[in-house]
N, C-alpha and C positions, 0 to 999 in steps of 0.2 A: 506495500502498497503506498504509495506518495502520496506527504501534504506538501506545504509551501515552507517555502525556509525562504529567507532574510537574511539576507546579508549590510552586517553596517560597516560602510567602511568607509575610510575617512574621504575619498572619493567619491563616493554617492554611496549607492543602492540599490546592492544585488537580488534579483531576483529569481529564485529555483526548487526544483521540482528534486525532493529529497526523497528520501524513503524516509519511510518509519525508522528510528532511529540519529537520525542523519544530524539533530544537531545536533547531540551529544557527539558523534567523530568532530564537528568544526568545530563542540566549543576544546574537547581533547586536543583536537589539530595548535590549535590556538594557542590553548598553554602551555602546549612541547616549543609550538612557534617560539610564543615570547620568552623562552627560560632561554631556545636559543642562541638567540641573536643573542642573548644577556651575553652569553657563554662569549660565543665563535664572532660575535661585529654589534659588540656597544656603541659604538661610533657610526653602527646604519636604525638603533633603535630609531619604529616610531611607528605609530598606531595603523597610517596606511600602508607601511611598508610588512607587520605584522599581517598586520590584516588579509592583506593582500598573496602573499605567504598560503596563511590556515589555508585562503584557498582556494590558489593553487592548487593544494593537494588534494584539500576536501576532491575539487571538480579531477581531477587525475585516477579516483582512488578505478575513473571508468577511462579502457582502453579507450573508444571509441573520444573520447575527448585529451584521453594524450597526442592518440593518431585522428586528429582533428580534423588536418587538411586532406584535399583531396585533389584530386588531379581534372584535369577536361573531361578523361578519359571514363571519370567518377573512384581508380584503385588510390588508397591511400599513401597521403606518403610518409618515405620512414629514413631519407635521406634526405640531410638538410642542405644541401647540392636541388634538387629538385624541388621542396618549399622556398628558397630564393626564385626559382626561376619563376611558380608560381607567383610570388611575392608583386613580381616586378613589374610597372604598367610599360618599359618598352618592349616584354617577353609575355606573360599573361595576364595578368591580373589590368584587370576588364576599369580599376577604379584607383584615386589611389584611396577609396574607405580598404579595397578590394586589400592591397600591400600595408597597409598601416598595421589591419587584422589578423595577415598573415607572419609581416616581424615581427608584432606580442607573441600568435603564437613558436615564431621563432624561440624570441629569448627564452618562453616560459617553458619551450622543450626540454630547452639546453638546460637552464637552470636545473628544471626541476631532474633529470637523468646526470645532472652536477656531481645534483646532495643525492638524492636519492638512492639512483645507483649511474660511478658512478665506471664501475665496463661493459657500461649498455653503448656506451657511446665511442670506448674502444672494440667496442667487437665491432657496432655498424660499423665500423675507419673501414675495420678489417675483411671483412666479412664481404659488406658490399662496393666499396669499391669505391664510392662517387664523393663520399668526404674525407678519401686520401688527406685529400692539402687542406683538410678545412679544420681552423680554428677554435675547439669551439665551447671556447671568453670569450675573445674575443669576437666572436659574430656573435654573441646573446651581446652583448654590447654596443656591440652596433645594429642591431636590430632592435631593441631595449628604447638607444638613443634616437630612432628612427624615426620610431612609436613618441620619444615626449616631445617633437619634433610640430607634431599637431596639437595646436594650440587656444583651439579654435574651439569657440560648439557642436557640436555636443565631445571631445576635447578635452574644451581647454582643462578644470580643476582636476583629471590626476596624471597628465604633463604636467605639472613636475614630479613627480613620484614615476614618475618613468624613469625620467632624466637616475633618482640618485637608483634605483634599479640599477641602471646603466655605470652608475659607479661603484655601486659596493657590488659587482658580479659574485667574486668570486671566494667575500666574507660573509654572500647573506648563498652562498652553494652550500661552502663546509658548514652555516646554522643548522642548512637542511640537513648535511651528513650529520649530522647527532642526533634533530630528530629522527633523519633513520636511523641508528645506530640503540635510539632509548623507547622508540614505537614496537612492540613486537612482529613487523609487520618485512614481510623479504618481496623486492619484483624481480619475477624470474627474468 
């Protein structure tokens, strides 16, 4: 049974459908993120960042959210190289909003995997081959920085937060590693 779940962030309010118990899981993530950011990235500690990271963890519990970007053929994209092509208005993106959306996802995707399971990115780089020359940290930072340049309505209130995500990318990935070690889950 799904229930309405509202996430209040300093960047706005997100409404989403949560499975029963979803509020508790989100609250658990928020507590753990707060502790981890305070420990691993104290200079990056702020409500908007902690809310965003909690929401990211909660959202990415579902595999379809992790692999949300699809190509024109409907195939889910796992390679950052493919996602970059999909989010480039000169190649595949049909609007600047699509470019922003894809780059937001790229930042989220890389930050999530860098924190929760860094081995996934190493395997992706070697197994797939398309990301062989990709510097994931640099790309995650660059994608969040690009998202932060959308500083007009309706994105103006969250643009500064994406700049902070870009600037603190490495330390926030370390904070997510702390969360991953504290919680009893493993990502395959």
